[in-house]
N, C-alpha and C positions, 0 to 999 in steps of 0.2 A: 720225720717232720717238715725239713725244706718240700717236700712234693706237695704235700698236702696243705702249704701256704703259698705255693706257687699256683695251686689249683683253686684256695679261694680269693687271691689277689684276679684271677683268670674272671672269674668268677664274678663278681665285681663289677671289673672295666665291662661285660658283657651287660653288665645289667646296665653300667652309664650309659653306652651305644643302643641301649635298647629304650633308654629314657630318651634318648636324644633324637631317635626315628620317629619315637609314635607322637614329641614334640613337635615335629615337621608333619607329620597327619594328622595334627589337632589344626596347624596354622591351612594344611588347603583346606580342610572341613569345616573352619571357619569360614574361608574365603566364599567355599565352595555355598555357604549359606545367608550368605553379602553380610554377616557379624563384625567384618574386617574388611578393609579396602585393600586393593593389590598391592600398594604401594607398602603398607605395612606388613601382612602376611612374607611378601618377598623381602624386606628389609631381617624379619625376623626367620625367616628361612634361613639365608645366606647368610650369616648370620653364624652359626650351627652347623655350618657343610666343613669347614675349615678343620675345626676341632674332631671333627666325630670322620672325617678322613686321617688325621694327626693321630689317634688314637686306636684305629684301626690296626695301620701301621705299628702302632708300636705294641699294640699287642700280637701281629703276626711275627715280630721279633723276639716277645718275651716268652712265643713259643717255641721256637730256632735254638734262643739261650736256654731255656730250660732242658732241652728236649725231647718234647713233645712232638716228634715230630708229622704223625697223623696228624694231630692236630694245625701246627702250621702249614700241611701241605689241603687240609679241607679250609681254611684260609686263606689263601693264596690266588683264588676267584674273586673273591668279594675284594681284594687287595687290587689285584689287577684291573677291573672294574673302576675302580674310584682312583688311580692313576691316569684310566685311561682318560675318564671323565675331566681328571683336573688337565693334563698338558694337552686337551681337545678346547679346550674353555669353556666347556658345555656342563660343568659341578656349579653354578649360580642360574640363579631363576628368576629369568627377564621379566620387571614389573609390564610389560608393553606384553608380553606372551603369554602371561599363566593361564591365560581364561582359557587360549586355543589347546594349552598344553596341561589343561590339569587332570585329566584325567590317566595321562601319560605318567605326570611326575605322581601320584598318589600307588598309582599300579607301580611304580621302581619301586616306591619306598615299604608298599608293601609286601613285595618282594625280599626289601631289605631286614625288613624285623622275622616274615617268616626263617630267612637262613639265619638270623641271628637267635630266634629261637630253639633253630634246631642246634646251633652252636654251645646255646646256654644246658640244653637236655645232655649233648655230648660233655658237656665238661662236669654238670651234676654227678655223671655215672663213671668218670673219673674221678671226682672226689668221693665220692661214696666210696669203688675199689681201693682209691691208696687210702681213706679213712683204715677199711678191713683189714687193709694185709698191715698194716703197721698198729694195729689193735693185737691182731695176733701173732 
């Protein structure tokens, strides 16, 4: 039963990460259609970037501690990318360059979104498989 709970925790953490990425995409779309100004868009996105990085790092560590080695290995490239962005100080959106980099920022977040959706499908698969195994 504990393994099923670990998959449930993983599921809800991935849902939270998806919400954060979709929020960032919505802020970029609002900026693209001139619903908000660049300063507001940048400050809203920058406010959630560090919690996104920390949550993803905790999720990868959670996979390691619970013995889900395959999921941990799949999560490592995303974690590596986030750490590299943070160490190079490229993780925050610059208010003066946001219009020049708007296409790149949207593309980057869409890639993250699809990657997290893939992880979510794998988590759902393993959660169902675990529930069926425990039922027998």
